[in-house]
C-alpha positions in Angstrom: -83.4 141.1 98.6 -80.8 141.8 101.3 -78.2 144.6 101.2 -75.5 142.1 100.4 -77.5 140.6 97.5 -78.3 144.0 96.2 -74.6 144.9 96.3 -73.8 141.6 94.5 -76.2 142.5 91.7 -75.1 146.1 91.5 -71.3 145.5 91.4 -71.1 142.1 89.6 -74.5 141.6 87.9 -75.1 138.2 89.5 -78.6 137.4 90.6 -77.6 135.2 93.6 -74.7 133.9 95.6 -73.2 130.6 94.8 -72.7 128.1 97.6 -70.3 129.3 100.3 -70.0 132.9 98.9 -72.4 134.6 101.2 -70.9 133.1 104.3 -67.4 134.1 103.3 -68.5 137.6 102.4 -70.3 138.1 105.7 -67.3 136.9 107.7 -64.9 139.1 105.8 -67.1 142.1 106.2 -67.2 141.4 110.0 -63.4 141.2 110.1 -63.1 137.5 110.7 -60.3 135.3 109.2 -61.6 133.1 106.4 -60.2 130.1 104.6 -61.9 129.6 101.2 -61.4 126.3 99.4 -63.5 126.1 96.3 -62.8 124.3 93.0 -61.7 126.3 89.9 -64.4 128.4 88.4 -66.7 128.4 91.5 -66.2 132.1 92.3 -63.5 132.3 95.0 -62.4 135.8 94.0 -65.9 137.2 94.8 -65.5 136.1 98.4 -63.0 138.9 98.9 -63.7 141.3 96.1 -67.3 142.1 97.2 -66.4 142.7 100.9 -63.5 144.8 99.8 -65.8 147.1 97.7 -68.3 147.4 100.6 -65.7 148.1 103.3 -64.3 151.7 103.8 -60.7 150.6 104.2 -58.1 149.0 101.9 -58.0 145.3 100.9 -54.5 144.0 99.9 -54.6 141.0 97.6 -51.4 139.0 97.4 -51.2 137.1 94.1 -48.4 134.9 92.8 -48.6 135.8 89.1 -48.6 139.1 87.2 -51.1 137.7 84.7 -53.4 136.6 87.5 -53.4 140.1 89.0 -53.9 141.7 85.6 -56.8 139.5 84.7 -58.7 140.3 87.9 -58.0 144.0 87.7 -59.1 144.1 84.1 -62.3 142.2 85.0 -63.1 144.7 87.7 -62.4 147.6 85.4 -64.7 146.1 82.8 -67.5 146.3 85.5 -66.8 150.0 86.0 -64.8 149.6 89.2 -61.5 150.9 87.8 -61.3 153.8 90.2 -61.4 151.4 93.2 -58.6 149.0 92.1 -54.9 149.1 91.3 -51.9 146.9 91.2 -48.2 147.1 91.9 -45.8 144.9 90.0 -42.5 144.8 88.2 -44.0 145.1 84.8 -45.3 148.6 85.5 -42.9 151.6 85.6 -41.9 153.0 88.9 -44.2 156.0 88.4 -47.3 153.9 88.0 -46.4 151.9 91.1 -45.7 155.0 93.1 -49.1 156.4 92.1 -50.9 153.2 93.1 -49.2 153.3 96.6 -50.1 157.0 97.0 -53.8 156.3 96.2 -53.8 153.4 98.6 -52.3 155.6 101.4 -54.8 158.4 100.6 -57.8 156.0 101.0 -58.8 156.3 97.3 -58.5 152.5 96.7 -60.5 149.5 97.9 -58.4 146.8 96.3 -54.6 146.8 95.8 -53.1 143.7 94.1 -49.4 143.0 94.9 -46.9 140.2 94.4 -45.7 138.3 97.5 -42.0 139.3 97.1 -43.0 143.0 97.6 -43.1 142.3 101.3 -39.4 141.6 101.3 -38.9 145.3 100.6 -38.8 147.4 103.9 -39.5 150.5 101.8 -42.7 149.0 100.4 -43.9 147.8 103.8 -43.2 151.1 105.4 -45.2 152.9 102.7 -48.1 150.5 103.2 -48.3 151.4 106.9 -49.7 154.8 105.7 -52.8 152.9 104.4 -55.6 151.7 106.6 -55.6 148.0 105.8 -58.8 146.0 106.5 -58.5 142.7 104.7 -55.2 140.9 103.8 -56.0 138.4 101.1 -53.6 135.5 100.2 -54.8 134.2 96.8 -53.6 130.8 95.6 -52.9 130.2 99.3 -51.7 126.6 98.8 -48.4 128.4 97.7 -47.8 129.1 101.4 -47.6 125.4 102.3 -44.6 123.1 101.6 -47.2 120.4 101.2 -48.8 122.3 98.3 -48.0 121.6 94.7 -46.8 125.1 94.0 -44.9 126.1 97.1 -43.4 129.6 97.1 -40.8 130.7 99.7 -42.0 134.3 99.3 -45.2 133.3 101.0 -43.4 132.7 104.3 -43.5 136.3 105.3 -47.1 137.1 104.7 -48.4 136.3 108.2 -45.9 138.7 109.6 -46.7 141.3 107.0 -50.4 141.1 107.8 -49.8 141.6 111.5 -47.3 144.5 110.9 -49.9 146.3 108.8 -52.5 145.7 111.5 -55.0 144.1 109.1 -58.4 143.3 110.5 -58.6 139.9 109.0 -56.8 137.5 106.6 -58.7 135.8 103.8 -56.9 132.7 102.3 -58.2 131.4 99.0 -57.3 128.3 97.1 -58.8 125.7 94.7 -56.4 122.8 95.5 -56.0 122.3 99.2 -56.1 118.8 100.6 -57.0 118.6 104.3 -53.3 118.5 105.1 -52.5 121.6 103.0 -55.5 123.4 104.5 -54.3 122.8 108.0 -50.8 123.9 107.0 -52.3 127.1 105.5 -54.1 127.9 108.8 -50.8 127.3 110.7 -48.5 129.2 108.5 -50.8 132.2 108.1 -51.7 132.2 111.8 -55.4 132.3 111.0 -57.4 133.0 114.2 -60.4 130.6 114.4 -61.1 131.1 110.7 -64.4 130.5 109.0 -63.7 127.5 106.7 -65.7 127.6 103.5 -65.3 124.4 101.4 -68.0 123.9 98.8 -66.9 120.5 97.5 -64.6 119.6 94.7 -67.0 117.8 92.4 -67.3 119.1 88.8 -70.3 117.2 87.4 -69.9 118.6 83.9 -66.3 117.5 83.6 -65.5 113.9 82.6 -62.1 112.3 83.4 -60.2 109.7 81.4 -56.7 108.2 81.6 -55.2 106.6 78.5 -52.0 104.5 78.6 -50.6 105.0 75.0 -47.4 103.7 73.6 -45.0 106.4 72.3 -46.2 106.0 68.8 -49.9 106.1 69.8 -49.7 109.4 71.9 -49.8 111.8 68.9 -52.5 109.8 67.2 -54.7 110.0 70.3 -54.0 113.7 70.7 -55.0 114.3 67.1 -58.1 112.1 67.1 -59.4 113.6 70.4 -59.0 117.2 69.2 -60.7 116.3 65.9 -63.9 115.2 67.7 -66.9 117.4 67.4 -67.1 120.1 70.2 -63.5 119.3 71.3 -62.4 122.9 70.9 -61.3 125.3 72.4 -58.6 123.1 74.0 -55.6 123.3 76.2 -52.8 120.7 75.7 -50.3 120.6 78.6 -46.8 119.5 77.7 -44.1 118.5 80.2 -41.4 120.7 78.7 -40.9 123.9 76.7 -39.5 121.9 73.8 -42.4 119.5 73.9 -44.9 122.4 73.8 -43.2 123.8 70.7 -43.1 120.4 68.9 -46.7 119.5 69.7 -47.9 122.9 68.6 -46.2 122.5 65.3 -47.5 118.9 64.8 -51.1 119.8 65.8 -51.1 122.9 63.5 -50.2 120.6 60.6 -52.6 117.8 61.4 -55.6 119.7 62.6 -55.7 122.3 59.8 -55.8 125.2 62.3 -53.2 127.0 64.2 -52.1 125.7 67.6 -49.9 128.1 69.5 -47.2 127.3 72.1 -47.1 129.0 75.5 -44.2 128.7 78.0 -41.9 130.7 80.2 -39.1 130.6 77.5 -41.1 133.0 75.3 -40.7 136.7 75.8 -43.4 138.5 77.8 -45.0 140.2 74.8 -45.4 137.0 72.9 -46.9 135.2 75.8 -49.4 138.0 76.3 -50.3 137.9 72.6 -50.9 134.2 72.7 -53.1 134.4 75.8 -55.1 137.3 74.3 -55.7 135.3 71.0 -56.8 132.2 72.9 -59.1 134.1 75.2 -60.7 135.8 72.1 -61.0 132.4 70.3 -58.7 133.7 67.5 -56.8 130.5 68.1 -58.6 127.5 69.6 -55.7 125.3 70.6 -52.9 126.3 72.9 -50.1 123.9 73.8 -48.6 125.0 77.1 -46.4 124.1 80.0 -47.7 124.7 83.5 -46.7 128.3 83.1 -50.1 128.9 81.6 -53.5 128.9 83.2 -53.5 130.0 86.9 -56.2 132.6 87.1 -56.9 132.6 83.3 -60.7 132.9 83.0 -61.9 131.3 79.8 -65.2 129.7 80.5 -65.7 127.8 77.2 -62.6 125.5 77.2 -64.1 122.1 76.1 -61.0 119.9 76.4 -57.9 119.8 78.5 -55.3 117.1 77.6 -52.2 116.3 79.5 -49.5 114.9 77.2 -47.5 113.8 80.2 -48.3 113.0 83.8 -48.0 116.1 86.2 -46.0 116.0 89.4 -49.1 115.9 91.7 -52.8 115.2 91.7 -53.4 118.7 93.0 -51.6 120.2 90.0 -53.5 117.9 87.6 -56.9 118.7 89.1 -56.2 122.5 89.0 -55.1 122.3 85.3 -57.9 119.9 84.3 -60.4 122.1 86.0 -59.8 124.9 83.4 -62.2 123.0 81.2 -65.9 123.5 81.4 -66.0 126.6 83.6 -69.2 127.7 81.8 -71.0 124.6 83.2 -71.4 122.9 79.8 -70.0 119.4 79.2 -66.2 119.2 79.0 -63.4 116.7 79.1 -60.1 116.1 80.8 -57.8 113.5 79.3 -54.5 112.3 80.8 -52.1 110.5 78.5 -49.8 108.5 80.8 -46.7 106.7 79.4 -44.6 104.4 81.5 -41.6 106.5 80.9 -43.3 109.4 82.7 -43.0 107.4 85.9 -39.2 107.0 85.4 -38.9 110.8 84.6 -40.7 111.6 87.8 -38.3 109.5 89.8 -35.4 111.1 88.0 -36.5 114.6 88.7 -37.3 113.9 92.4 -33.8 112.4 92.9 -32.2 115.2 90.9 -33.8 117.9 93.0 -32.8 116.3 96.3 -30.4 118.6 98.2 -27.3 117.4 100.0 -27.4 118.2 103.7 -24.4 120.5 103.6 -25.7 122.8 100.8 -27.6 125.3 103.0 -24.4 126.1 104.9 -22.4 126.3 101.6 -25.0 128.6 100.1 -25.2 130.8 103.2 -21.4 131.1 103.4 -21.3 132.2 99.7 -24.0 134.9 100.4 -22.3 136.1 103.5 -19.0 136.4 101.6 -20.5 138.9 99.2 -22.6 140.8 101.7 -21.8 144.4 102.6 -21.5 145.9 106.1 -25.2 145.9 106.5 -25.6 142.3 105.6 -27.0 143.0 102.1 -26.1 140.6 99.3 -26.7 140.5 95.6 -25.4 137.6 93.5 -26.1 136.0 90.2 -28.2 132.9 90.7 -25.9 130.9 88.3 -22.9 131.9 90.4 -24.6 130.8 93.6 -25.6 127.5 91.9 -22.0 127.0 90.8 -20.8 127.5 94.3 -23.3 125.0 95.7 -23.1 122.6 92.7 -26.8 122.8 91.7 -29.2 124.3 89.2 -31.6 127.2 89.2 -34.6 125.3 90.7 -32.4 124.0 93.5 -31.0 127.5 94.1 -34.5 128.8 94.6 -35.2 125.9 97.0 -32.1 126.6 99.0 -32.9 130.3 99.3 -36.4 129.2 100.5 -34.9 126.8 103.2 -32.5 129.5 104.4 -35.4 132.0 104.6 -37.5 129.5 106.5 -34.6 129.0 108.9 -34.7 132.8 109.5 -31.1 133.5 108.6 -31.7 135.4 105.4 -34.4 137.8 104.2 -34.8 137.7 100.4 -35.5 141.0 98.7 -37.2 141.7 95.3 -34.9 141.0 92.4 -34.7 139.8 88.8 -35.4 136.1 88.2 -31.7 135.4 87.6 -30.4 137.4 90.7 -30.4 136.4 94.3 -30.7 139.4 96.6 -31.5 139.9 100.2 -30.1 140.5 103.7 -28.3 138.3 106.2 -30.3 138.5 109.4 -28.7 135.8 111.6 -25.7 133.5 111.8 -26.0 130.0 110.4 -25.6 128.1 113.6 -26.5 124.5 114.6 -30.2 125.5 115.1 -30.4 127.0 111.6 -28.7 123.9 110.2 -31.3 121.7 111.9 -34.2 123.8 110.6 -32.9 123.6 107.1 -32.4 119.8 107.3 -35.9 119.4 108.7 -37.4 121.6 106.0 -35.5 119.8 103.2 -36.6 116.4 104.6 -40.2 117.6 104.6 -40.0 118.8 101.0 -38.5 115.5 99.8 -41.2 113.5 101.6 -43.9 115.7 100.1 -42.5 115.1 96.5 -42.4 111.3 97.0 -45.9 111.4 98.5 -47.2 113.4 95.5 -45.5 110.9 93.1 -47.3 108.0 94.8 -50.7 109.8 94.8 -50.7 110.8 91.1 -49.6 107.3 90.0 -52.2 105.6 92.2 -54.7 107.8 90.3 -53.3 106.8 86.9 -53.1 103.1 87.7 -56.4 102.7 89.6 -59.3 100.8 88.2 -61.8 102.6 90.5 -64.0 105.7 89.7 -61.6 108.6 89.0 -64.0 111.3 90.2 -64.4 109.5 93.5 -60.6 109.2 93.8 -60.2 113.0 93.2 -62.9 113.9 95.8 -61.5 111.6 98.4 -58.0 113.0 97.8 -59.3 116.5 98.7 -61.2 115.2 101.7 -64.6 115.5 100.0 -66.8 112.5 101.0 -69.8 113.3 98.9 -71.0 111.0 96.2 -70.3 112.5 92.8 -73.2 113.9 90.8 -73.9 112.5 87.3 -74.3 115.3 84.8 -73.1 113.2 82.0 -70.2 110.8 81.4 -68.2 110.3 84.6 -64.8 108.8 83.8 -63.3 106.0 81.7 -63.7 103.5 84.5 -67.5 104.2 84.8 -67.9 104.9 81.1 -65.3 103.0 79.0 -66.5 104.7 75.9 -64.7 107.9 77.1 -61.3 106.3 76.4 -60.1 107.3 73.0 -58.8 104.6 70.7 -55.8 105.2 68.5 -56.6 104.6 64.8 -54.9 101.6 63.2 -51.5 102.2 61.6 -51.8 103.6 58.1 -51.0 101.4 55.1 -47.9 103.6 54.5 -46.7 102.8 58.1 -47.3 99.1 57.6 -45.5 99.1 54.2 -42.5 100.9 55.7 -42.4 98.5 58.6 -42.5 95.5 56.2 -39.7 96.9 54.2 -37.6 97.4 57.3 -38.2 93.9 58.6 -37.3 92.3 55.2 -34.2 94.6 55.0 -33.0 93.4 58.3 -33.7 89.8 57.4 -31.6 90.2 54.2 -28.8 92.3 55.5 -28.0 91.3 59.1 -24.8 89.3 59.4 -24.9 87.1 61.4 -28.6 86.5 60.6 -31.0 87.4 63.4 -34.1 86.0 64.9 -37.5 87.6 65.6 -36.6 89.3 68.9 -33.3 90.8 67.7 -34.9 92.0 64.5 -37.6 93.8 66.4 -34.9 95.3 68.7 -32.9 96.5 65.7 -36.0 98.2 64.2 -36.9 99.7 67.6 -33.4 101.2 67.9 -32.4 99.3 71.0 -28.8 99.5 72.5 -27.2 96.3 73.6 -23.8 94.6 73.5 -25.0 92.2 70.8 -26.2 95.0 68.6 -23.0 97.0 69.0 -20.7 93.9 68.7 -22.3 92.9 65.3 -22.7 96.5 64.1 -26.4 96.0 63.7 -26.8 99.7 64.5 -25.2 100.4 61.2 -28.0 98.7 59.2 -30.2 101.2 57.2 -33.3 100.0 59.0 -31.8 100.5 62.5 -34.2 102.6 64.7 -36.7 103.3 61.8 -39.6 102.1 64.0 -38.5 103.6 67.3 -41.9 105.2 67.6 -43.6 101.8 67.7 -43.9 99.3 70.5 -41.5 96.4 70.2 -44.5 94.0 70.7 -46.2 95.5 67.7 -43.1 95.0 65.6 -42.9 91.4 66.7 -46.6 90.9 65.9 -46.0 92.2 62.3 -43.0 89.9 61.9 -45.2 87.0 62.8 -47.8 88.1 60.3 -45.2 88.2 57.5 -44.1 84.7 58.5 -47.7 83.5 58.3 -48.1 85.2 54.9 -45.0 83.3 53.7 -43.2 86.6 52.9 -40.7 85.7 55.7 -39.4 82.4 57.0 -37.4 81.1 60.0 -34.8 78.4 60.0 -35.1 75.4 62.2 -32.9 74.4 65.1 -32.7 75.7 68.7 -31.8 79.3 67.5 -34.0 80.0 64.5 -33.1 83.0 62.4 -35.1 85.0 59.8 -34.6 84.6 56.1 -36.5 85.8 53.0 -37.8 82.9 50.9 -36.9 82.8 47.2 -40.5 83.2 46.2 -40.8 86.4 48.2 -37.5 87.7 46.7 -38.8 87.0 43.3 -42.1 88.7 44.1 
C-alpha cells in the first residue's frame, strides 16, 4: 500500500481509488493544474479534498451553492476532520466568518469553502493574502463557461483571484462539461497545461426513458411509475415553483405518502428541513425545481422523473444522475410534451436582450454611483430602467462585468451593488454585443440538442455519451433505455369508468344543447375548451360542457364520439355538413 492509498484509507475509509482519482490527487499534490470531468457520484470532490489534507498550506474551494458547501463540510466533519475545514458564507454571522478567515491566515485550516461572489470584495481578497494558498479549487467549474448550462458571471474573476493569491495550482471540477465547455473552462481559468482527468460519462446502472404523454396522461404516468416496486426514494423535477407545489399535493393524495415540494420560493429554514427529511428517508418523494440537487449526496435515489423538458442536455444529465449513486439499478424518466418545446422557444426569445440595454443599464448604475464609482441599486429599479426582468438584469450585469466596465460586489439577491471601473465606450459596447450573441447562440444550441435527444429513435445512452465527447460503447448492467428496451416505457392506464361516463355525458350534452347543432370536430373542440371565432360567435363557450375535457387529447374525444355513434347512442345527420343529434331511443334510455 502506497502512502497515498494509506492516506485515502485513513481519512476517508476507502480501500482503493476509483478511476482517475489517483492521477488527479498526485497532480494536485505536485502543484499542477487539473481539470476533473467525472459523472455525478464518481468521487470528484476526493480529487481535491485528499491532496488538501496532505498539503501543508491552504486549499480554497469555490462553490456556487451554500447547501453544496455545507454538505461537503458536514461530511468531512463526520469523518473527524472538522478542525481542518471551515466555510465562509452569508448564512453565517460575521463573527463566524471572521473566525474562519483568522484560522485560514494562521495556517490552522487545510480547506476553506467560499462562494464565488466573495472575490468581488477587496476586503476579503486582502484578508486572504495573509494565508498561504496552495490549491485554488473551482467546483462546478462549468459555471465559468457561457457555454455551460449554469453560467455564473461571478466566476469571471476567479482566474485573477487565484493569480492574486499566488496559488500553486488551480483544480477545476465538473460533472457536465462537453468538450466545448471543457475547452472554455481551460481558457477562462487560464489553466497551465492541466492534467485532464475524464473517466467517462456512462452510468451502467441507470436506465433512461423518454415518454411523450398527452396532458391528461402525464399525471397518470407519474403516479404509475412511482407506484412501481422499488421506485422510491424519488425526485420529481417540475418546471416551475407552482408546478412543484401542485404535483407534490397531487402525489401526496394519490400515493398515500407525503411528497414535499422544494423550490427557491420557500424560506431557507423550510428548504433545509425538506432536504434533511429526504436525506434521512423520512419522506421518500420530493418534487423540486432545479434549485434542488447540486451537491446533494443521497446514494439510494431509485427514480428521477422530469415532469417537463429541461433547458439543456447537460442540465438533464446532471439531474438524472442523482439516481443510483449507490451503484444499484435506478431509473431516469423524462416526460416530454409538445408544449414544452413551445415554452422553450418562448423563454429563449423572452430572455433575448436588445443591443442597447448594456449601455442603458450602465448609464443607470453610473447615475447612482458615488465619487468612488460605487453603486447600489434595487434590482427591480434597474430592471425598470432597462425594461427587463430579474433574470435579464443578472445577465446584463454579467455582460457588463465581462466587458470590464463594472466590478460586482457581494449583495443581497434583490440588490445590484458594485463599482464602476471603466467608461462604457465603443469597445465595451462591442464586447457586450459579442457576449450577448454568444449567450443567445448557446441557448438555441442547447434547445436543439435536448430536443434531438427527446425525438431520437437511437440509443439514448449512446446519445448522452457522444454529447459529452465519450466514444466508448455503453456497458450493459441492466435495462439500457426505452429505445433498446421498449418495456422501460411506462404505459398510462386506460381512462377510468368514471372518466368515460363523464365524457359521454359531456358529448351528449353538447349534441343536445348546441345551437346551431355541431358536428364531430366542433363537439370535440367545445369539450376540449378550444378558442375560435366559430365558438365565440355561437356562444358555444357558454355551454355547461365547455372545456370539461381539456385534460384529454382532442383525438381521444373524437374517438369516443365515434364509439357512441357506433353504439347508436349518438347519430349524425346526412348531407355535406353532418351534425350530431341524440336519437329518440337514446333519449328514452
